[in-house]
N, C-alpha and C positions, 0 to 999 in steps of 0.2 A: 465414439466420437473421435478419439485419438487416431483410430485406424483410418477413418474417412479423411481426416485432415492430412495424415501422413501419405495416404494414397493420392490425394490431390496435389501435394507437393511433388511427389515422384512423377506424376503424369502431367504436371503443368496445367492443371485445371482450376478454374475459379471455384470458390465456394460462397454460398450465401447462408445467412443465419440471422436470427434475432439475437441481439446483444443487450444484456442488462448491465448498465453502468450507473454511476452516481447520479447522472442527469436523467435517468429513465431508460426506457426500452427504445432501441432503434433497430432498423433492418439494415444489414450490411452485406455488401458484396465485396469480396477481397480476392487478391491474387496471393496465394500462400507461398512463403519462402522457407521458413524454418520453424521447427518446434524447439522450444527452449524450456528447460526445467529450472525455475527460479522461485525463491521465496516459498518453497514447499508446494508449488503448483506448476501445471503445464500452461505455457503461453504459446501463441502463434504470432510470429513476426510476418506481417503481410502488408501489401500495398492495398490501402482502402480506397475504393472508387468513390465513396461518398466524401471523404476528407481530402482526396487526391494527395496522399502522403503515406509514408510507412507508419504503421501503428502496431502496438503490442496488444493482443487480445487474450484474455484469460479464458481458457477452454471451459471452465466451470460456469462461465457467464453466458455461454452460447447455447441456443436451443434451435431446433428445426433446421439442422444443417442439411444442405443439399449441394451436390457437386454439379457444376455447370460447364460451360464451354472452355476451350483452351485459351491460353494467353501467351504472349511473348515475354520472356523474362527480362526484367530491367536490371541494370547494374545495382547490386544491393550488398551492403555490408551489414553485419550484425549490429544491433543497437548497443549503445553504451549503457550498461545496467548498473553502473556504480551508484552507490547510495547518494553521492553528491549530485549526480545528474538526475536521477529519478526522483529523489526526495530532497531537494535543496533546502538548506536551513534558512528560514525566514525569521525565526525567533530564537533568542537565546533564553534558556530556562534555568532557573535556580529553584531547587526544591529540597526540602528537608525530608529525609527518608529514615524510617526506623531501622536500627541495626539488624533486625531479623531479616531484612530484605537485601542485605549486602550481596548475597549470591546472585540475585536478579540483576542488580546494577552491573556486577562483574560480567555476567552472561550476556546482557544486552549491549553494554557500552564499554566494558573493559574496566580494569582496576584503577585507571587514571581518571575516571569520570566523576569521582567524588573524593571528598576529604572527610576524615573523621573529626568530629567536634569533641571538645573536652567531656561532654556528657555522654558520649558514645554514639550520638546521632550522626547521620551521614548527610553531607551537603553535596548534592548532585548539581553539576552544570553540564548542559548539552544543548544541541540545536534541534529544532523541530520545524517541519515544513509549513504547518498551519495550526490554527486554533483548535480544530477538532482533534488533531493528533495529540495536542497537549492535554486537553480536557480528558480524552479517553485514556491516555497513559496515566495521568494522576488518579483518575477514578478507578483504574484497574488495581491500584494499591489499597483501595478502601481507606480505612482510617490510618494506614501506615505511611501516608505521605501528605505533605502540605506544600502547595505551590507558593513560592515566595516572589518570584519574578517570571514573566511580566505580571505586575500587580493587577493590571486591568482584566486579566483572565480569571482572577479569583472569583469574581461575580459569576462568570460563566460556569465555573465548577459548582458553585453553590446552587445555581439554577438547575444544573444537570442533576444534582443529588436530590433537590426538591421534586423534580419531575419523577424520579424513580420512587421517591417516598409516597407520592400521591397514588401510585399503583397499589400500594400495600396498606392503605388506611382503611 
């Protein structure tokens, strides 16, 4: 896959593929510009003919790649892949985390992302882009975390856990 995409970039040829994203599967035809290694995966920076704009495509989500006709390169700069741009904070989160998970908070968000409470527990504060990110993050701690704010998402976490529990009854 990466060889075909790289070859298309070097030769100035369009590529088409099926793309699997959160909204389902779509067929795309793109003008490829750059391969980018980010977030432990390869991505293609390309002009998408369907969306008529530059888009970032994860190579692992592509199937049925085919090289097509040539194209004239457009002026293109690399995307801004800063966390603030790609995953802007829409919600501020407060969560109580057990002290055994201190290493994880430091690794993911840095040592200034939490304060230690008198009983040893950790009070985390940080931003998240959406509800699913919050629910998934809290759930990934199992019983070692409790979401305090936003309070309205506590119900979502309970429903998520109940959904999992139903699979094991």
